[in-house]
C-alpha positions in Angstrom: 125.6 70.1 50.2 127.2 68.9 53.3 128.9 65.2 53.5 130.0 64.4 57.1 132.9 61.8 56.8 131.6 59.0 54.3 134.9 58.9 52.7 137.5 59.7 55.4 135.3 58.4 58.5 136.0 61.6 60.1 133.4 63.0 62.5 132.8 66.1 61.0 130.0 67.0 63.0 132.0 67.2 66.1 134.9 69.0 64.4 132.7 71.7 62.8 131.5 71.9 66.4 134.4 72.6 68.1 135.8 74.9 65.7 132.7 77.1 66.2 132.9 76.9 69.6 136.4 78.9 69.1 134.9 81.3 67.1 132.1 81.5 69.4 134.3 83.0 72.4 133.8 86.6 71.5 130.3 86.1 71.1 130.1 84.6 74.5 132.1 87.6 76.0 129.4 89.9 74.2 126.4 88.0 75.6 128.0 88.0 79.1 128.6 92.0 78.9 124.9 92.2 77.9 123.5 90.3 80.4 125.6 92.3 83.0 124.5 95.4 81.4 120.5 94.6 82.2 121.6 93.6 85.7 122.7 96.7 86.0 119.7 98.5 84.5 117.4 96.4 86.8 119.6 97.0 89.9 119.0 100.5 89.1 115.3 100.7 88.8 115.4 98.6 92.0 116.8 101.5 93.4 114.3 104.1 92.1 111.7 102.3 93.0 112.9 102.4 96.8 113.5 106.2 96.5 110.1 106.6 94.7 108.6 104.8 97.8 110.2 107.3 100.4 109.5 110.5 97.9 105.8 109.6 98.2 106.0 109.7 102.4 107.0 113.2 101.9 103.3 114.5 101.2 102.8 113.4 104.9 105.9 114.9 106.1 104.8 118.4 104.5 101.4 118.6 106.3 100.3 120.5 109.3 97.9 117.2 110.7 101.8 115.1 110.9 103.0 117.6 113.5 99.8 118.5 115.2 97.6 115.7 115.0 95.1 116.6 118.0 93.4 114.0 120.5 89.6 114.6 121.6 88.5 112.8 124.6 84.8 113.1 126.2 83.4 112.3 129.5 80.4 110.7 127.8 81.9 108.6 124.8 78.2 107.5 124.4 76.8 110.3 123.8 79.1 112.9 122.2 82.5 112.5 120.7 84.2 114.7 118.2 87.6 114.8 115.9 89.5 118.0 115.2 91.9 119.0 112.8 95.6 120.9 113.1 94.3 124.3 113.8 91.7 122.6 116.6 92.3 124.9 119.6 93.2 122.9 122.4 91.1 123.5 126.0 88.1 122.1 126.7 84.2 122.3 125.9 81.3 121.7 127.5 78.1 120.2 125.7 74.7 118.9 127.0 72.8 117.4 124.3 69.0 117.6 124.8 67.5 116.0 121.3 69.3 114.0 118.4 68.2 115.3 114.9 65.6 112.6 113.2 64.6 111.9 110.1 60.8 112.5 109.2 58.8 109.2 108.6 55.1 108.1 108.0 54.0 104.0 107.8 50.9 102.8 106.8 48.5 102.3 110.1 47.1 98.9 108.3 48.5 96.1 107.2 48.4 95.6 103.0 48.7 92.3 102.6 49.2 92.2 98.9 51.9 91.1 96.5 53.6 94.3 95.4 55.2 92.7 92.6 51.4 92.8 90.7 50.0 96.1 89.1 48.0 98.2 90.8 45.2 97.1 88.7 45.3 93.7 90.0 45.5 94.7 93.4 42.2 96.8 93.0 44.2 99.6 95.1 43.3 103.1 93.1 46.1 105.7 93.5 45.5 107.8 90.8 47.4 108.6 87.9 49.6 111.3 89.5 50.7 111.7 93.0 51.7 114.8 94.2 53.5 115.6 97.2 56.3 118.7 98.7 59.3 118.9 100.2 61.3 121.7 101.5 64.3 122.7 98.8 67.3 124.3 100.8 68.3 126.0 98.0 64.8 127.7 97.2 64.4 127.9 100.9 60.7 126.7 100.7 58.5 123.9 99.8 58.5 122.2 96.5 56.1 120.6 94.5 56.7 116.9 93.1 54.8 114.5 91.0 55.0 110.8 90.3 53.3 109.6 87.6 51.3 106.2 87.8 50.7 103.9 84.5 48.1 100.8 84.5 51.8 98.9 83.8 52.9 99.7 87.1 53.4 97.8 90.5 53.5 99.1 93.8 57.2 98.4 93.8 57.4 100.1 90.8 55.5 103.7 92.0 57.7 103.5 95.0 60.9 103.4 93.4 59.5 106.2 91.7 59.9 108.2 95.0 63.6 107.4 94.8 65.1 108.1 91.6 65.0 111.8 91.8 66.6 113.7 94.3 63.3 114.3 96.3 65.0 114.2 99.6 62.6 110.9 100.0 62.8 107.2 100.3 59.6 104.7 99.8 59.5 101.0 99.8 56.9 98.2 101.1 58.3 95.6 104.1 56.7 92.4 103.1 57.3 91.4 107.1 55.2 94.3 108.6 53.0 94.1 105.2 52.9 98.2 105.5 54.9 100.9 103.1 57.4 103.0 104.4 57.6 106.5 103.8 60.7 108.8 105.3 62.8 111.4 104.5 66.9 110.9 103.4 68.1 113.7 105.7 67.7 114.4 109.5 66.4 117.7 110.8 62.9 120.0 110.8 63.0 121.8 107.5 59.3 122.8 107.0 58.2 125.0 110.0 54.7 125.4 109.4 54.4 121.2 109.2 55.1 117.6 108.0 58.5 117.4 106.2 56.3 115.2 103.0 53.3 117.0 102.3 50.6 115.3 100.0 47.5 117.4 98.6 44.3 117.2 100.2 42.6 113.8 99.8 45.5 111.8 98.0 44.3 108.6 97.3 47.8 107.6 97.3 47.8 108.7 101.4 44.0 107.2 101.6 44.4 103.9 100.0 47.8 102.9 101.3 46.7 103.9 104.6 49.5 106.6 105.2 46.6 108.2 107.4 48.7 108.5 111.0 50.9 111.6 111.6 54.0 112.0 110.5 56.8 111.6 113.4 60.2 112.6 113.7 61.9 115.4 111.3 63.5 116.9 114.6 66.6 119.4 114.3 69.2 118.2 116.8 69.4 120.7 120.3 71.9 121.4 122.6 73.8 123.5 124.6 77.5 124.3 124.4 78.6 125.9 127.3 75.7 126.9 128.2 74.0 128.7 125.0 71.2 126.5 123.0 71.8 125.6 119.9 70.5 123.6 117.3 71.7 121.8 113.9 69.7 119.8 111.5 71.6 116.5 111.5 73.8 114.8 114.7 77.1 116.8 114.3 77.8 120.1 114.6 81.4 122.2 113.4 82.4 124.8 115.9 86.5 126.0 116.0 87.3 123.6 113.6 85.8 120.7 116.0 83.3 118.8 114.7 81.1 116.9 117.6 79.5 113.8 116.6 76.1 113.5 118.8 75.0 110.1 119.3 72.8 110.0 122.5 71.1 112.7 125.3 73.4 113.9 127.8 73.3 113.5 131.0 73.9 116.3 131.9 76.8 118.3 130.7 79.4 116.2 128.9 83.0 117.5 129.1 85.5 117.0 125.8 89.2 117.7 125.8 91.1 118.8 122.9 95.1 118.3 123.2 98.0 117.2 120.9 98.0 113.9 119.6 101.8 113.5 120.6 102.0 110.2 119.9 100.2 110.2 116.3 102.6 112.5 115.3 105.7 111.2 116.9 104.4 107.5 115.2 104.2 109.5 111.8 107.8 110.9 112.1 109.2 107.7 113.2 107.3 105.7 110.2 109.5 108.4 107.5 112.3 107.8 109.5 112.5 103.9 109.2 111.6 104.3 105.8 114.3 106.8 105.1 116.9 104.1 107.1 116.1 101.6 105.0 116.7 103.6 101.6 119.7 104.1 102.9 121.0 100.9 103.6 119.8 99.6 100.3 121.6 102.2 98.7 124.7 101.9 100.8 124.8 98.0 100.7 124.9 98.3 97.1 128.6 100.1 97.5 129.7 98.1 100.0 129.3 94.9 98.4 132.2 92.7 97.5 132.4 92.4 93.8 133.5 89.2 92.2 135.1 89.5 89.1 135.9 85.5 88.2 132.2 85.4 88.2 130.9 86.2 85.0 127.6 85.8 83.5 126.6 82.3 82.7 126.5 81.4 79.2 123.3 78.8 77.8 126.2 76.0 77.5 127.5 76.3 80.6 123.9 76.2 82.4 123.3 73.1 80.8 125.8 71.1 83.3 124.6 72.6 85.9 121.8 72.4 88.6 119.4 74.7 89.4 121.0 75.8 93.1 124.5 75.6 91.7 123.2 78.7 88.8 121.5 80.4 91.8 124.7 80.4 94.2 127.0 81.4 90.6 124.5 84.5 89.6 124.4 85.7 93.3 128.1 86.3 93.2 128.0 87.3 89.4 125.5 90.1 90.5 127.5 91.1 93.7 128.7 94.3 93.6 126.8 95.1 90.1 126.2 98.8 91.5 129.6 99.2 93.0 131.3 102.6 92.4 128.6 104.2 90.3 128.5 107.7 91.1 124.6 108.2 90.3 124.3 106.0 93.9 127.5 107.2 95.8 126.7 111.0 95.3 123.0 110.5 96.1 123.9 109.2 99.2 126.2 112.2 100.2 123.6 114.8 99.0 120.9 113.0 101.0 123.3 113.0 103.9 124.1 116.5 103.5 120.6 117.7 103.3 119.8 117.1 107.0 123.1 119.0 108.1 122.4 122.5 107.4 120.5 125.3 109.6 116.9 126.1 109.3 116.4 129.8 109.2 112.7 129.0 111.0 112.1 132.3 112.9 111.4 129.9 115.9 112.8 127.4 118.7 114.2 124.8 116.1 116.6 125.4 113.4 118.4 121.7 113.0 117.6 118.2 113.2 119.9 117.5 116.5 117.7 119.8 118.7 114.4 117.7 118.4 116.4 114.4 119.0 117.3 113.4 115.5 120.8 113.5 114.0 122.7 111.2 111.6 124.5 108.0 112.4 128.6 108.7 113.6 129.1 105.3 112.1 130.3 105.7 108.5 129.5 102.0 107.1 125.6 103.3 107.8 125.6 105.7 105.0 124.2 108.8 106.8 121.1 106.6 108.8 119.3 108.7 111.3 118.9 108.1 115.2 116.4 109.1 117.2 115.8 110.3 121.0 112.3 109.3 121.2 112.0 111.3 124.7 113.7 114.1 123.0 111.7 114.2 120.0 108.1 113.3 121.7 109.2 116.3 124.6 109.5 118.8 121.6 106.1 117.6 119.4 104.4 118.3 123.1 105.9 121.4 123.7 106.5 123.5 120.3 104.6 121.4 117.1 104.7 124.3 115.5 108.4 125.3 114.8 109.0 121.5 114.7 106.7 121.6 111.4 108.4 124.8 110.5 112.0 122.8 110.7 110.9 120.3 108.6 108.2 121.5 106.1 109.1 124.9 105.1 108.7 125.0 101.6 110.8 128.4 101.0 113.6 128.3 98.6 116.5 130.0 100.8 118.0 129.5 104.4 114.4 128.7 105.5 114.1 125.9 103.2 112.6 123.0 105.6 114.8 120.1 105.7 112.4 117.6 103.9 111.7 120.0 101.4 115.6 120.0 101.3 115.9 115.8 101.4 113.2 115.9 98.4 115.3 117.9 96.4 117.9 115.9 96.6 115.9 112.6 95.9 114.7 113.9 93.2 117.8 114.8 91.7 119.3 111.3 92.7 116.3 109.7 91.1 116.7 112.0 87.8 120.7 110.7 87.6 119.3 107.2 87.8 116.8 107.5 85.4 119.2 109.1 82.3 121.3 106.1 83.2 119.0 103.1 83.4 115.8 104.7 82.6 112.4 103.3 83.5 109.7 100.8 81.8 108.6 102.9 79.3 111.9 104.2 77.7 113.1 102.7 74.7 117.1 101.7 74.5 117.9 105.1 73.1 116.7 107.2 75.8 119.3 106.5 78.6 123.2 105.5 78.4 122.7 101.9 79.6 120.2 101.0 77.1 122.3 103.3 74.3 125.3 100.4 75.2 122.8 97.6 75.1 121.5 98.6 71.6 125.4 98.7 70.3 125.6 95.3 71.8 122.6 94.1 70.2 123.9 95.3 66.4 126.7 93.9 67.3 125.8 90.3 68.1 123.7 90.5 65.4 126.8 91.2 62.7 129.2 88.3 64.7 126.1 85.9 64.4 126.0 86.7 60.7 129.8 86.2 60.6 129.8 82.7 62.1 127.1 81.6 59.9 129.5 82.5 57.5 132.6 80.7 59.1 130.4 77.6 59.7 129.4 77.8 56.0 133.3 77.8 55.0 134.2 75.1 57.3 131.7 73.0 56.2 132.4 73.8 52.4 136.5 73.1 53.4 135.4 69.5 54.5 133.0 68.6 52.0 135.6 69.7 49.5 138.0 67.2 51.4 136.0 64.6 51.6 134.9 64.7 47.8 138.9 64.8 46.7 139.6 61.5 49.3 136.4 59.9 48.1 137.9 60.6 43.9 141.5 59.4 45.2 139.7 56.0 46.6 137.8 55.6 43.4 141.1 55.9 41.5 142.7 53.2 43.5 140.1 51.1 43.7 140.6 51.0 39.6 143.9 50.8 39.2 144.1 48.4 41.7 141.1 46.4 39.7 143.4 46.9 37.0 146.4 45.7 38.5 144.8 42.4 39.8 143.0 41.7 36.4 146.3 41.6 34.5 148.1 39.0 36.7 
């Protein structure tokens, strides 16, 4: 039982609080140390996030398309265009399109003024209990028969939807505006050389009663001339020599398509990578250049109570400054990444070093090894010899022929592993990384110290309570004595 100054008139609560404030100083120091470790961990993870973003860009820097991107121009863009791959040969191609590929289509020859959601029985339309038709099967290389079953509960729409459910290369629907049934192939091209693409059995009530009695139209192959040679295609595209031609309309004579290296696309891809690399270097380097303010420790909860939000923000900005300064995982990573650009690469080609294509590291040591690009030199290298630029960057060999990007990737992965060992990631428990082990130790020490503080506070209260009780007894005895002396007079 706590007695708060009834006998002495002292503010025991305030006295105990002041005594405990002194006792809590080591606890506050441990809490500040824990906060510092948490800041370090989060800063390390931010660094790894940056490195991870750069690492993901490595894949594109290994792809042939980054260095051998192609652009294809056409003298008749409205009629024929083309796309190429990195292996497409430069040069010109003459294409004359004389006919586009088309789908086969059959449409009701008369209007059907009906409600397609009513049953066929309600509509008075008899299309039989099953509908048989054939389409060409590419795998079997022949016309294959299909059957659509019809029940009394079927509506026109439900019957037509059955055409679409299986892979029959057919699409069927009723158009309420024209009031007609449309039946068409879902692919272009002439597959059935002997007749229509959608063939029904003779006297089919489906064809007769839905007025699909007109002649099927369409179902044609694309026809074109390539450098004077007559060719066909089932659809409106054709791949030739790693170039895919797209036919949009009949050409006016020959269309000339010219394949060249897309230097600007390759240049932009490399510059995007360089910019990201420099951004990461700036972040890592800045962490080592930041001033460390040793007098600014993490604020305790008690200290924050007397400060505004802005004051807290400015204080913590100083307290976090230089939080990773001197960390070997960062400094060693910077050195390793910078070194990865310097080595010669035995490509067996024209380029063996980065400087030969107009890229070098900054001479200013404060830049931490940022890349500087001579844009004209890089464009010229990509124009004249993109294959050797690719070898310089992306050779995956393990010896002196290993490309610069692969060497950088090795360095980045090593740096990320060191940081991960130091600070873990979002899924790691405290036992799995160095800072986490120290945080766990602090947690245990803080918990033990808090138990000790509880005991100390209890002891103080017990002492003050004992004093209050003793003084209270003395006061009572004094009053009794005073009463007796007063009574004798």
